[in-house]
Structure formats: structure tokens, C-alpha cells
N, C-alpha and C positions, 0 to 999 in steps of 0.2 A: 316562563318564569323561573325565575330563581327562588326556590322555596326551602333551602337550606338555613337554618337558625343562625343569625349573626348574634351570637352569643355575647359578643361587648355590648351591645347595647342593652339587654337586659341585668349584665352585670353593671355598668354604669350609671341606670338609674336605681338599684337595688345602693349604690353608693352615695346616692343622692337621699333615698330613705334612711342610710346610715347617716347621715350627716345630721337628719334631723332629730333622730333618734337623743343626740346629745343634751336638745331641749327639756324632754324627759328627765333628763338625769337631774336636771337642777332643780328637781321637787325633792328627793332626797338629798341631795347636798345643802337646801335650806334646812332641812332636818337635821343635816349631819352638825352643822352650823350652832344650831340653835342647841341641842343636846351635847356637843362637843365630843361627838365619834364620830368617826371614820371619812373626816372633811376632807382628807387626803386620797383617799381610795376614790371619791366621786370626781375630785379635782382630775386625777390623772385619766379617769375612765373617760372623762367630758372631752381632755383636750387629746386622750389619743383616738376617740371615735370621731372628732371631727376631723383630723389629719388623715384617718382612713377612707371617710367619707369621700373628701376631696380628690384623693389619690386615685380612688376608684372611678369617680366622676369623668376622669379623664380619659378613659378607654371609649368614652361615647364615641361614635363614630357618625354623628349625625343623620343618622338615617330615623325613618319613621319606625314606630314600634309596631310590629306584626303580628299576627295571632297567634303563632307559635312562641314568638322572643314575648310577647304578654305571658302564658302561660308560663315560660321560664323564669319569667321577672317575679310573679308571684309567690311560688314555690322556692325561689331562690331567695328571694325577699326575707320571706318567714324563717327561714334555717339560720340564712347571717344572722340576722336579729336577734336571736336567741343565743348564736355565739356570741356578739357583742354583749348581750345582756348576761353573762354568764362571766364576765371580765367583774363586774364589780365584787361577785361573789369569792371571786377565786385570789382577788386580792386584799380584802378583808381577811381571809381563811389561812393567807401566807403566815407562818411561822407560829400557827397556835393548832389548836386539836379540833378544829371547826371539820367536819364533814364535808365543807363547800371547798377546803383548798385541791379536793381530789377534782379535777376538770369533769370528769365523767358525771359528779354528784352534781358540781354547780350548772352545768349544761342542762341538767335532768331539771333541775329546780327553773331555771328560767324558760325551757321550753314548756314546761309545767304552766308557769307562769303567762308568756304571752301567748300559749295557748288557750286559756282560762281553764285549765284542767284541773289544776289546785292539789295535784299529788305531790307528798313532799317526803324529800329524803331527811329532814331535820327532826321529827321525831319533836312528843313533848318537850323533851330536856332540851334541844336543838333551836326549837322554835324561841325559846328565852332566854337562849345565851347571848343573840345576837344585837346587834346595835340598831336604835330606832332606825337608823337610816338605812340599814339592809333591809329593814324588815319592812319599811315603807318602798323601798324600791320593787320589791316583792307585787306590793298592791300595786304598784304604777304600771308593772308589765301586764298584769292582766286586764288592767282600766284599758290600757293600749290596745289588749288583742280583743277583748269583747266586740266593740262595734268594728274594727279591722283599721289597721295600718293602712291598708291601701285605699278603703273607703276615704279615712283623712288625710292621705297624700292627695288623692283625687278631687278632693274638698279645697283644695289651698296651693297645688302645682297646675296650671294651665296646661302646659306639657303631657299631664296624663287624660286631660279630661277627653282627648280625641278617641282614645280607646277607653275612657272610664265604663263604660255598659260590661265589656267583656271583664276587664280588671275586677269590678265590684262582683259580679258575676261568679268568679273563679274562687272568690276570700268569701264571697257573702254566705252564710248557713242555710243550706234548703234549697231547692229545685228552681225557685223563682226569684225574680228582682223585677218590681214594681216601681217604675218609673214616674216619680208622684210630680217632676215639672219635665219640661220640655230640654232643660240643660240636665246633664248628669249632675254635673259639678255641684249644682245646685240642691239637688237632690240627696246626694252625698252630704251637702253642709245641713239638710233639715235633719236628716237621720242622726247627725252628730249633735247637732244644737238638742233634739230630744232625750239624747243618751247623757248629755253634759246636764239637762235642766233637773234629770231625775235622780241623778248624781249628788247634785246639788241640797237636792230637797229631802234627799235622805239623811245625808251628814247633818242637815239642818235640825230634821226631827228627832236622830239620834242625841247629838248634841244637846236638845232641847230638853229628853229624858233624863240626860243629865245633869242639867240645873235645874230641875223639877222635883230633884230626889230620889227620882225611881231606877237610875241606873248609876251607880256610885263610880264605878269605874270605866263607864264610858266616856273620857275626856275626849277634848278636840279631836289629839291624835288618834285616837282609838276610833272617832266618829269617822274623820277623813277615810281612814285605812279601810275598815270596813265597808262605806258606800263605792271605793273603788274598788273593791273585791264582789259584792253584791250584785250590780248594775250588771258585770261582763259574765255572771255567774262563775265567775272563779273559785272562791271558796278558801284560799288563804287567811288565815285570820294571823293577827299579832300576841296572841293565847295560844298557850299549848291546849287547851280544851276548846280552843275554837268558839261558836255561839255561847254553848254552855258554860263559859265564864263569867258571862253575863245574866242579867237578869230577865225573867218572862218579859217582861214588858217590851225590853230591847226586841225578844225573839219574835211576838206579835207583830211588832212594827215591819220588822225585817220579811216577815211571810209574803205581803202582799207584793214588796218590791223584787220578789226571788218571781212571782207567778208574771210582774209584768216584763220582767227582764225576759222570761222565756216565751212573749207575746211579737207577734210581727210589729217591727216597729214603725212601719209605713199606716201602720194602722192608728196611731196616735197622730197620725197628720190629718185623719179625716174625721178624729174625734175632737182634734183641737179647733178644727175647719167649720168644726157644728153638725156633720155630719155622722150623729151617733149610729143611726138607722146603718149604715155600710159598715160599721164595725161589727154589731149584734146579728148580721147578717151574713157574716164571713162564714165561711163553712168550716175552714180549718179553725178560727177563732174557738167556734162553738163545741168542734170534738175536744180542740186543746183544754176548756173549760170544764168541759163534761168528764174528762179522761181525770184530771186532775182532781175532780169532785167527788167521784165514784173512787179512786185509790186511796182517797183522805177517809172515805167513809168505813171502807173496808180494813183498812190498817187501824183507823180508831177503834172497831168493833174486836179487833182479834187484841188490842193492848189495854182497853177497858174491860173485856173478859179476864184479863188475868193472864192472857195467853203469853205474854211476854215478862221478862224481869221487871224489879220495881224500876221504874223510872226516874232520873234527876228531873227536878221541878223549877232548876234554875233559883234555889233560896228563895220560894215565896211557900207563902201556907194554902196554895191554890188545890181545891178537892181533885180527886180520881178523873173525876169528870173532865175539868177544865185542863188538867195536866194530859191525857192520853190524848185529847182533840190538839191542844197545842203540838204536844209530838206528832203525833199522826201530820199536821197540817205541815209543819214543818220540812219535815223528813221529806214528804211526797213531792211539797214545791222545792227541795233543795236537789233532789236528786233524778226528779224528771226532768228538771231544766238544767243539769247538768253543774251545777251550784259547788256542792259538794260538803257545805257546813254541814255542821251536826250539834245537837241539841242532846245525844245521848248515843252511848256506844251501842248502836245496834248491830254491831257484831256481837254481842253479847245476847241478842233476843232468840228467843227459839225459829225453828226453820221456818214457819209458815209465815212470819213476820218479814224474815229473811228473802223469802222467793218474791214475797209482793212485791219488796224493795229492787230485788232484781229483776224483776218484770217492767218497772215503773221505768229504772235505767235504761232498757232497749227502746222506751216509747222517743223519748228526746220532747225539745220545744218546737215553736214553731218555726216555718222558714223565715227567713228576716231580722230571726232574735240574736240574742247573743247565746242562746242555748246551744246544747250539743247534742248528740246520739243521730238516731237516723230522722228523725224530725215527724211530726203529727200527719202534715200532707202526704209524707212519702206511703205511712201506712195507710190514710185512707184511700189512695190511689190504687194500693195493692189490693185491699178488700175490695175495693170495688170493681176490679179487675175481675180475681178470684169469683166473686158472683156472678160475674157476666158470663166468665167460663163455664160455672156450674148452670146457668140457663139457656148456653150455645149446645149445653149437650144434650138438652130435650128439644130445643128450639131452634136445629142448625142453621135454617134459612132467616132467622129475624138480625135484623140489623139495630144494635141498643150500644150507644155509643156509653162512654163513662163520663158522667159530669161530676162536678165539684159545683154545687148549686146549681145555677144556672149557664155555669161554662160547661163547653164539652173540653173535655182532654184531649189533645192531639194525640195521635197513637204514636210518632216518634219519641213524644215526653213520658208517654206509659213505659214502652222499652226502655226507656232512661231510668225510669224510677225502679224499674223491675231489676233493670242490670246492676244498679248501685246498690239496692238491698241484697239483692244474692253475693256482689262483692264484699260489702261491708260483713256480712256473715259467714262470709269465709274466710277472710281475713282475721276475724275475730277469732274464729275457731282455730285456725294454724297458730296462731301468737297463743292462746291460751295452753294450746299442746306445749309450745316453746318454752313457755313460763314454766309451765310443771317440769318439762326434764331438764331445763338448765339451772333450775332450784335444785334438783335432785342430782345432778351433776357436783356440785359443791357440798353435798351432805344437807341439803335444807328439804324438808319434805311438805310442801305445800299440800293443804287441802284442795279437792274438786272447787270448792266456792271460792278460794282463796286464788287460783290459776285462774277461774272464770272472770271472778270479779277484776282482777287487775288487769286482765285483756282487757274487758269491757271498758274499765275506765280508764285507762289509756286512749282506746278507739274512741269512747264516745267523749272525752273531752271530761270526764264526770269526776276524778279524782281520789276519793276512799271507794275500797273495796270492802271484803270481810275478812274475818279472823285478823290473825298479825298485821295485815294490810288495811287496816279497817279507819273510819274516821279518828281515832286518839292512837293509829299507829303509825306506822312507817314504812317506805320503800328501802330504805338504807340498807337491811337484810337482804336484798337481793342483789346476786352478781353483775359485774359491770354489763357483761355482753346482755344481759336481763333489762338494764337500765338503757342499754343503747337502746336493742329493740323498741322499748318502750318510749324512748324519745321521737324514734321515727314513727310509732303510731301515735301519737300526740301529734306530732306535726302533719301527718296524713289525715288524720281525724277533723283538725280543725279547718284543713282546706277538702274538705269531703273526698278525700282519698284521692280520686280519678287525675285531680290537678297536678299529684305531687307523682304518682305511679305512671303517667302518660311520660314523664320526663326521662323514665329510666328505659323505655320502648325503644327500639333501634328504629320503627320506624316515624318517630319525631324527629330523628336526626337526620334523617332520609328526605331527599327529594320525593 
């Protein structure tokens, strides 16, 4: 049987996705009309996106989407969508001193948004320089990328439902996909409905704080913008100072939603269905909640003991205890789930606190969440596998399967998890070395923490790193070659690396 990849089918379906991307551009267009800014930019972008999508759709050979075409479709879609998403940035920056006039910077910002990384080349000055419409487009790109563009397409396009399970598994963060209903398209709709509901709830709560007088600058625009950024664990903010620009009340409200965003969204299906016990018996959820609590307690101890410099208190008069607890809970919730918000410049904290945050970045959220990183379930499988190997060293004839709760993990799945984890660490390490050397090439001396943090922030879709690349810094200082590598890291990291790398292997294109 002929198994050569028919790229035309994958490209044609990518055109369909691009066509629908124009619908998302209506949100910043409305904002542009309200504020009288950049309406032409989004008008041109919408027309161009529709025409491009329609033209590429014509390549459809009328065949079914096979396994390899599905892989190519997912990888290609995410890259092309980021390229198209960069167009409004370039158009808005033309004729100005905006950093986004540079196509590399624009693509960096766009890929960072769609991959929900939250890394930026704008910096504190740039964030306040651009129009409300451009800033809202950044938020919208994150929201689309959070639950997944392909998941959304499977939910609304019947032609993708046939291969829906494979498409979603290639895009979904984590090694598992739980089919909640007999039809995968219905499962996709359920996930997006839960995602949408939490987004609306957060926007309402934030705006409610504003109306109640607890968040003076959290108006309707900022409420919607930060809801769009929190649930996908994106981290972009409309303010140069990120969430630190808002009151402590806002920060306390955002914390549980970041934790929710890092939770497997399939569990909310059981929760809403009244199966509360299923949620709390889930092995990964308990490990995720436990790790969040432990890291928060450790960081709180360091902050409260005075190991870190004075912390910003969000304009409140709260005491040292409450301030340290809020800072610890927020930063652990933000970085463990790869949100990337900041309530304080942790790049200025002492080294022990920064090392705790670096460890938090490696953990990641849950499989099936919008969080990035290696994922909690993978670490559980790796640790249980290592424990089994130690047991077998003294009991070579024993049969001891790896279990997650009452479920025995298949040996093939274990090999996949271990392989992914090693590949993740390998790519991360090589990228960190490249970033350091490439910066040195142009006369920029990055510290080891900055280089390591930048690599981890990109491949883990986390956003901020340390030092000059920290939460209130910018990646603008890095050479374009490093930015291109980070763009590829963000792309690969969002699609769990293998989905992207396999497309570049010779065997993928051979029979």
C-alpha cells in the first residue's frame, strides 16, 4: 500500500484552519473600532487571511487524512497560524519605531502567544506603546492556543472528526487523551465549553472587583484580556508590570484559576457530573495538588524568613505573612503551570528562591490541561519506573508492574514517557548552550541562569526566565538567530516535541 505522505491534504486542511482564524481577528477589530486604533490593520488582516485560506483549500485532493498526513497537518497548522498571526503586528509596526516591525520579532510574539509561552520582545516600554487592539490580539492568540486550535476544529468541522482522536492526541499537552463521550467531536466540544466557562467566570469576577472598588484599574477591557491570558496559562498582560500592576485582591482571585488551568480539564467533566470522588482519587491530580502545596510552602518559608528582597505588595497594607504567602502561591501557580505572570521581579530574589522556581518550571501542569512543561503524570511514571528498577536489582525474578492508582501502565507507554523526558532534557540542554554561545557571538554575556532559563522558558512554554530575561524584562536584546531557535522551541514544546521533530526525519517521507 502506498504510504508516502500526500502533503496536499495536510496543506489544504491548514488553509481551512487559516480561514477560520479570521473569525478570531474580529475581536481585536471590534476593540480597534471602539478605541479608534488600528482598525485598518485588522480589516486588511482579516481579508488577507480569508483569501489565503480559500486559496490554499483548493489544493485538497479529496482523499482521506491518513496517519502521517495527520501529523503533518498538526505541525504545519501551528506554524502557519503563528506566521499569519504575526501579520497584524508587522502591519501595525510599519512606519514606526515598534520592535514588531521586524518580522522575526513579530513571529516571536505570535508564536509565543499561540503556544501560550508568554515570552515577549516588547519589554515594559513596548507593552504600553501599542494600541488596545494589538494588545487584545496578543491575548486572543493565547486563548486560542490554550485548549488547542485543532481541538476547536475537531469540535466544529465534521471532516476532521474521523481522525479527531489522533489529531487531538498530537496536539493535546500530555501523554494521555481521555475520551469522555463515544464521539470525539463531542469530547472536543465539552473541553472547549469548560474552558470557555472558566474564562467567562474569571472575567466576571475580575470586573466585579473593579465595580466593588477593589481593583481600580481592572476595567472591562483588562478583565477580558487577563481572562484570555490566565486560562490558557499564557502570561501576556496589557500592563508593563504584569499582574503586579493590579491590586492584591486581583492576584488572589487569579491564583485558583491558574491552578485550575493546570488541571486535567477532563476531570471537570466528572466534577460537573457529580463524580467528585473520581476527581480526588485521580493519581495525577493528587500529585499535582501536593506538589503545588509543597513548593508554595517552601518558597513561602524562604520569602517570609527574609531570604528574598522586599516584595511588592500590590498597593495594599497587608502584613509580611500575607504578602509572602501571596507571592509564593502566585509564583508557584504561575510557573508550575507555565502561565508566566509575575507579582514581583523574582529575577532579583536570592539564589535559593530562584532555584526553587527553576525546579517548579521543570514539573509542568497536568496532562490534558493548558499547562506546559514535562507534565506531572510523566514525572510520576519516570519515578515509579526508577523505583521498580531499584527493586529489580535485588529481586531480579520479581514481576512488578508500574501502576498509577489502580491502573497498570503499559510497558510501551513507559518507554514512550521515558523517551520523551530524555528527549525533552536533551533538546533543552543543547538549546541552552546555543543561546549562551549565540549571545556571546554578538557581544552579549548571558549568565548561566539566563541561558538555562531562556531555553526552559521556550521549550516549556513558560515565558519569563531570569536576570535580564526575567518577568519584567524582554527577549529583545537577543540576536535574531537566537529568537528563531526559540520560536522553533516554542512550536515544538507546545506540540510535545515529537510531533514536530518527526516531520523532519527522512523516514517520515519514505515508504
